[in-house]
C-alpha positions in Angstrom: -5.1 -7.8 79.0 -2.2 -9.6 80.8 -2.8 -13.2 81.8 -2.9 -13.5 85.6 -0.9 -16.3 87.2 -2.2 -18.5 89.9 1.2 -18.2 91.5 0.9 -15.7 94.3 4.1 -16.8 96.2 7.6 -16.3 94.8 9.0 -19.6 93.7 11.8 -19.9 96.3 9.3 -19.3 99.1 6.8 -21.7 97.6 9.5 -24.4 97.2 10.7 -23.8 100.8 7.1 -24.2 102.1 6.7 -27.4 100.1 9.9 -28.8 101.6 8.8 -27.8 105.1 5.5 -29.5 104.8 7.1 -32.9 104.0 8.7 -35.2 106.5 10.9 -37.0 104.0 13.4 -35.4 101.6 12.1 -34.6 98.2 13.7 -34.8 94.8 13.5 -31.7 92.6 10.9 -33.5 90.4 8.8 -34.3 93.5 8.9 -30.6 94.5 7.9 -29.8 90.9 4.9 -32.2 91.1 3.7 -30.5 94.3 4.3 -27.0 92.8 2.3 -27.6 89.7 -1.0 -26.7 91.4 0.5 -23.3 92.0 1.4 -22.7 88.4 5.0 -23.8 88.3 5.5 -26.2 85.4 9.2 -25.9 84.5 12.0 -27.8 86.2 14.5 -24.9 85.8 12.3 -22.7 88.0 12.4 -25.3 90.7 16.1 -25.9 90.3 16.8 -22.1 90.5 14.6 -21.8 93.6 16.5 -24.7 95.2 19.9 -23.2 94.3 18.8 -19.9 95.9 17.5 -21.5 99.0 20.7 -23.6 99.4 22.8 -20.4 99.0 20.7 -18.8 101.7 21.2 -21.8 104.0 17.5 -22.5 104.1 17.6 -25.8 102.3 20.1 -28.7 102.4 20.8 -31.1 99.5 21.2 -34.7 100.5 23.7 -35.9 97.8 23.3 -39.6 98.8 19.5 -39.4 98.1 19.7 -36.7 95.4 17.0 -34.9 97.3 16.4 -31.8 99.4 15.2 -30.9 102.9 14.4 -27.6 104.5 16.7 -26.4 107.3 14.9 -27.1 110.5 16.8 -24.7 112.7 14.7 -22.6 115.0 16.9 -19.6 114.6 17.3 -17.6 111.5 21.1 -17.7 110.9 23.6 -18.4 108.3 25.2 -21.8 108.0 28.8 -22.2 107.2 28.4 -26.0 107.9 25.5 -28.3 108.5 25.5 -31.9 109.7 22.7 -34.2 108.8 22.0 -37.8 109.7 20.5 -40.0 107.0 18.9 -43.3 108.0 20.1 -46.0 105.6 16.9 -47.9 105.9 14.0 -45.5 106.0 15.8 -42.4 104.6 14.7 -40.2 107.4 16.9 -37.1 107.6 17.6 -35.1 110.8 19.8 -32.0 111.3 22.3 -32.1 114.1 21.9 -29.0 116.3 24.8 -29.7 118.7 27.0 -26.6 118.2 30.0 -28.2 119.8 30.0 -30.8 116.9 29.5 -28.1 114.3 32.2 -25.9 115.8 34.6 -28.8 115.9 33.9 -29.7 112.3 34.2 -26.0 111.3 37.8 -26.0 112.7 39.0 -28.5 110.2 40.7 -25.6 108.5 43.4 -26.0 111.2 44.2 -29.3 109.5 44.4 -27.6 106.1 41.0 -28.9 105.2 38.9 -26.2 103.6 35.2 -27.0 103.5 33.2 -25.7 100.6 30.8 -22.8 101.2 27.6 -24.1 102.7 29.1 -27.5 103.4 26.8 -30.3 104.4 28.2 -33.3 106.2 26.0 -36.4 105.9 26.3 -39.1 108.5 24.8 -42.5 107.4 23.0 -44.0 110.4 20.3 -46.6 111.3 17.7 -44.6 113.2 16.2 -45.8 116.5 12.9 -46.7 114.7 14.6 -48.9 112.2 16.7 -50.6 114.9 13.6 -51.5 116.9 
């Protein structure tokens, strides 16, 4: 008789839900720790899920923190470019939804600057909570 898995949600969907439930960016190993209770025990499964979610534009990688956040856009749309703020003190990450900024950055091609597919621009800031 085949062994039944406790995992009832496909791993990309599970990983996305884990990221959505957290307010702070998570490393791949932090995602793995939270996914263990659902039967995921292998880092490659988490990394593949993260890669798929990044490709779909549903997750952003924060290179500076070597961590990941779920896209928090209300609309289901594809990203050619995302802009995130990263607080240098508390590490809070927020996505910029001002489309005039995104459109302006997307037009860098007119300056012979070709952004990578699914480019994520990270702006180091000090958030208002940390300034106070």
